N, C-alpha and C positions, 0 to 999 in steps of 0.2 A: 551734068557736072560731076566730075569725079570727086568722091569724098576724100577728105584729108585724113580720115581715120585709117590707122594701120591695122590690118587684119592678120593675126598670127595664124598661119597655115600649119596644120599638124604635120610634124616631121615624120617621115617614114622610118619605122624601126629598122635598126641595123641588125637586129637579132635574126639569125637565119631560121626560117620556118622549117619544121620537120617535114621531110619528104615522105611520100607514101611508103618507100622502102624502109626508112628508119622507124616509122610508126609500126610497121608490121613486125620489125625486130623487137620493139618494146612490148607489143601485145603478146608475142610468143615466147617471152622470156620465161623459162621454167624454174622450178625450185632447185636450189643447190643441194648438195649432199648434207651440208650443215643444217639447212632448213628442214630437211626430212628427219634428220636425227633429233633435232630439237622438238619437232612436232611429236615424234614417237615417244620421246621422253616425257613430254607433258601429258600425253594421253595415258601412258603407263602409270604416271604418278596419280592422275585423277582416278584411274581404275583402282589402284591400291588404296586410295583414301575412301572410295565409295563401297568397296566390297564388304568390309565388316558391317557397314550400315545396312546394305542390301541383305546380307545374311541374317542380321538381327531381325529385320522386318519380316523376312520369310519365316524364321523360326517362331516369331510372335504370332503370325497368322496360323501356323500349324498347331501351336499351342491352343489357340482358340478353337480350332476344329476338334482337337483332342478333347477339350473341355466339353464341347457340344455333344460329341459321341458318348462321353461318359455320362452326361446328363440323360441322354436317351436310354442308356442302360439302366440308370437309376429309376427313371419313370417306369420302364418295363418291370424292374424288380419290385417296385411298390405295387403295381397292378397285380403281379404274381402273388405278393403277400396278401393283398385284399381278398383274393380268391382262395387263399389257403390259410385262413384263420390267423393272418399276420406273420406266418412263418416264412423266413427267407428260403430261397432255393437251396436244396440240400446238396451235399457233396460227398463223394467217397473218401475224400481227404479229411473229413471231419468225423470225429468219434463222439457219439452221444453218451453221456453219463448222467442218468437221471433226468433232471430238468435242464441240464446244462450240456454244452457241446464244446469240444476242443479240437482245433486243427492238429492233425498228426503229420501233415506234410504241407505246411502253409506256402512253401516256396513253389509248389506245383499247382497252386490254385489259380493260375492263368490258363489252365487246361479247361476247355469247354466240351471236349469229348475225349474220353480216356480209353487207353488200351493197356494200361498198366495191369499186369497179371496179379500183382500183390494186392490190388484193390478190386473188390468184386463190383462189377457194374450194377446199376439199378435194373431190376427185372422189368419194371414197368416202363422205364424210359430208355432202355438199352444202355448205351455208353455215354449218352449226354449227361453232362455234369455241371454243377454250379451255374455260372452265367450262361452256359450253353443251353440250360433248360428254358431260358427265356426265348431263345430262338426256336427250340423244339416245340414250345407251347404257343408260339406266335406273338409273344409280347414284344419281341424285337424281330423285325422282318428282314433286315439287310445284314448279311455277313460283314460287309465293310465297316459297320459300326464298331466291330470288335478290334479294329486295327488303327493304331496311331500313325498319322502321316509323317511323324518325325522318326519312326522306328528304323534303325539301320541294322538290326540283328538278322537272324536267320528265319524268324517266324513272321513272314510277310504274307499279305493277302494273296499274292501271286502263288506262293507255295501251296496254299490250301484251297486255291480257287475251285478245283474239281472235287473237293472233299466234303463240301457242305450239303451233300445229299442226305436227306432225312433217313434214308434206308441204308446209309453207308456205315462202316465200322472203323474208319481210319481215325487215328488220334488227331485232334486239332488243338493247337495252342494259340491263344490270342495274345494281345499286347496289354491287357488289363488284368490286374491282380484282384481276386475276389477274397474277401475276408470270411464271409459265411456266418460269422457270429459277432455278437457285441463284445465289449471289453470284459464283461463278466460271464461270458459264455451264453448270453441270451440268444435264442433262436428267433424270437419274434421282434420284428423291427419296431413295433409300437412300445416295446419295453426298453428301447435304447434311447440315449440322449440324441437330440437332433444333430449334434456336432460330432458324434462318433463316426470315425472313418469306416467305410464299408467297401469301397473300391478305389484302387489307385493304379498308376502305371506299373508295368510288370516289375516284379522283384526277383524274378527267377535267377538272373545272373547279371554281371556287369554288362555283357554284350546285349542283354535284353532291355536295359534302361532306355526309355524312349527319348528322354531329353538330357542334355549335358549338365544342366545346372539346377535341376529340381524335378518335381513330379506334380501332376494334377491329382487331387484327392477329392473323392465324392463322399459326402457325409450322409447320414441316415435321413436328414431333413431335406435332401436333394440339392443342397448347395454344393457347387464345385469350386474348390479353392486351390491356389498354387502354393506348394511347399517349396521354399527356396532353400536348397541344400547347400548353403554357403560354407558350412563347416564340414561337409562330406560325411555327415553322420550315417546317412543311408548307404552311401557308397562304401564306407569303411566296414559297415556291418556285413555287407555282402562279400567284400573281399576277404573278411576273416572267416568265411564259411568253411567248415570242415565236416566230416562225417558225423562227429559228435554234436556239432552246434547248428547244423543246417535247419533244424526246426526252430530253434530259438531266435535266429537272426531275423527271419521274416516277422516273427511275433514281436520282436523288439521294434521293428519299423512301424508296425501298427500302433504300438504304444507311444512312439515318438509323435506320430500324427495326432493322436488323441490329446497329448499334453502340450503340444507346441503352440506357443502364443504368437509366433511370427508368421504363421500361415496367413496369407492375404488373399483377398478376392481376386 
């Protein structure tokens, strides 16, 4: 018996189905010129935003490496002092007067092996000088420790790569400045205050500054701290260098390091 219920049959859609040809056209639709230009603009904007951050992170990493190298030099310097009655490595750029010593060319004390005719090399150690004596004596084993990864001047490890022969006589300039004495002319590290600065980034010239906004500073107690040169005191002292003041400006930098309370870990 046929039911009296009415069954609604689904009506067939009148919307045309996409053909295989039209689907293929949709699938292969490419970017328009406007799409490409917008994409390039967005990518360029993102790169411009990220670059300063990436550069800052890279410099921070290099600063840490610089600090680590300086600490290795400090360890070698202390071992040298222990084996030499507490006396720091000597230098031809330091003049001894009685029980005190005074740098006569502090701006040149990033030199680790000298060829300056006006300064007589050590007879016992040849031309090795200052921090270079740590390498000559084996307290620092790798020449790369003497070079800051942020350095952009002319005194690079590549320049002196073939000069670190112990039997050589070529002048070698590093990226770290040696003080050689304490604030009062002390030669023994045990007579110095543990916070007295003894090694820092190069002070030879503006081109030799390793970092753009400050310097790492090694103290006699082996702590390495960052000096933030926000007011350009160090930069201005180097820029004002003349024949008459070239000794005093590097000395002034050491005094700034000793007395500055904004130096941070």
